[in-house]
Steps between C-alpha positions, in 0.01 A plus 500: 500500500313832518280639767123528449509885528763526213294274278182694565672836420639359177163350388311825572762732334526274195124492460488881525776522234328252276166696512690820393696330233421574132349180365650570156378375166276191538635197328322322217504172687215282623602373850304274719600430863396157626559296805709184512769667289716814558492747217862573413580811297837477330696718248799722446591772741295818462235355272230599755454199726461698823259738318290209385494359849377847619229493234379153594499594870268799434284316262432222764420765759580270792846360555823488705805661347862494605822599312770289653777711361418769757825574699290519819441127456873420533514178709152375389508124490264206437359514845387860459248396229274368764500834686462678177194310402327545845570878495358534149177321591469717812539815297312421185264210587476141376490357148744741325733417213871490587730724296876444545742729324871401481435184691824343394686701775372263768667164545261203464203738412360212290403302814267775618351552156430120472338515841265766371426312185421195695234701690346612162624864551553712196863609454668737253881527484751704318881477526791700359803325358759638756543188710270260323427521128132541454465185288653300785229614738264237363739213566465576873124428485529169308184507302294708751501818289351656189755720322428823321793637295494874484667660202568861420206700366316372187420736211152555640631589848760719337224685319312538824788656696610723209137596416552421128279339249597181306681575180826431330648815646417405852619144434837634371527689830435175693739311272787722617398582868371159605292443813687556825251717696744738661696555180182578297400764761843662528685403178828508686745250353680471833206309636572223246877519543450445872260208442770326289752549783257372753424180302879436440619588847221411740302235320794305355842596633404519866238229482747242347825630643647599161804722536562576134224751455662652188434179303143501634431849386670422166269198448187692601579764229579225250174321566273808481678613186427187316127442541341281227837353407611135530767426746683199649666482840833425325474801274448726797792335683733581198354853446538608862809287572333318795707203624227231496174426321343405833563848629316644192210257559480604863515874429230481227282308756558767761394779264188304409414440863525879554257546203753703316502272195305207352629229282294282258615182333481397135209272442576134486287185584810388683547665849874416483536694175317788647762528772796460260382729214568870511246706703370853442496761776261782573502774764254621763444850357584713189568822699744305728689367199486832311651696789766234593619386159651703218407250230140398594348829380657453152282206409131587504415152369640340812339765717166407349570121535583550867178677567299234331679230685410668833139524391504126428692412813224664714249259359698181427762307684628279218643691208751374240655637183493279182788447268539253220555621142345828612434668834181593689538725797257354745312171535249480783440174674196446728390162653741303288382653179647775280220756474667794319787604266603873512738690298627851597611738231543881540407565136378235261632594152606356164849444633403275797141380443601167335741416777258606786196316351695190416615471861144536623361263246760231575395507869134504411538189289708315756236555770195487269383852575246664264587853601825690569564841640761754405531802726647824362554851615205648319387283210166319471408238248352153445590264212531136398828327451511132392134484593563617860379832648764752605377784718715812529428730793676816648669421834307786679170341400616144591614616850158641568307184407 
């Protein structure tokens, strides 16, 4: 429990710091803050959650801000929220929006947030992954939240911060450097090396009490080195000599919860088969993979596929890959219906065109789609195949649509 004077000093000094803080590049995200639900901003470390919170705070012009990771708040507990609320209203008036940064540091914080929501207050929350993985924050609010997943910078945001124009040259730069804000500004690989260490050590090893950090680090490198490739839990078990399949399942889940990787299943009408069939994996950021894996940079096709997956994942929750006689990279499902089939190919040429188009066509016929999309590095075309329209578009143009 903290004294009123300490709380007041922290509130005032944090507000002063917030007003002086660089608001950074504005994100290309439409965010609405409503009552009855807390707005929960989640995402991997260092993707810009706190900066986005700052931007929202200044956009709204009236609000109450507190960063609960401040060391001066050591000893802050659930009962202090009432004092905090009263002080904020005294200092900044009634009817402001509540902005809580790093809220997971306070035990039972969700009780106070639910209390605010029940009173129709507007609440915005971010949380890092140190003591509570950001995806788990939502489970504390049991349906009383709207979640915004924040990713690393999009191509458009990358162009804004680098002051570049859209072209295949600027896209190639983005393909390699990715979108972590601090790395884009400083281009220091140590930033991404430390991020990997933080995810492995703080988000997973400490969080779940895993002592064998060497195997965790080895698995992280393996996962980000194999984006776009099929895997099974058993194959990883054998490859990395891990004792049990369940451990592999758990570790992959931990990395997914930390937003380091994403997995997608092979399409099947049977949910059971979706779980049993090999999955494919993708990673949070190309620059992160490029600077932490020796093999990722050698396969530009997989680098492109990862970028396209991230572009899709920002828009759609349900993504599959399709494989029967041939393979199609991405199948998009929305409201119980398959709405798109997408193939990714760095260069479409005489050597691979038949294979790539056949995979796309097979998926289009299966799901009765009239049009299919092939995304390349820099080719643009449109043609008919078996009476179906195939559109070919450069990745850099597609990302800006």
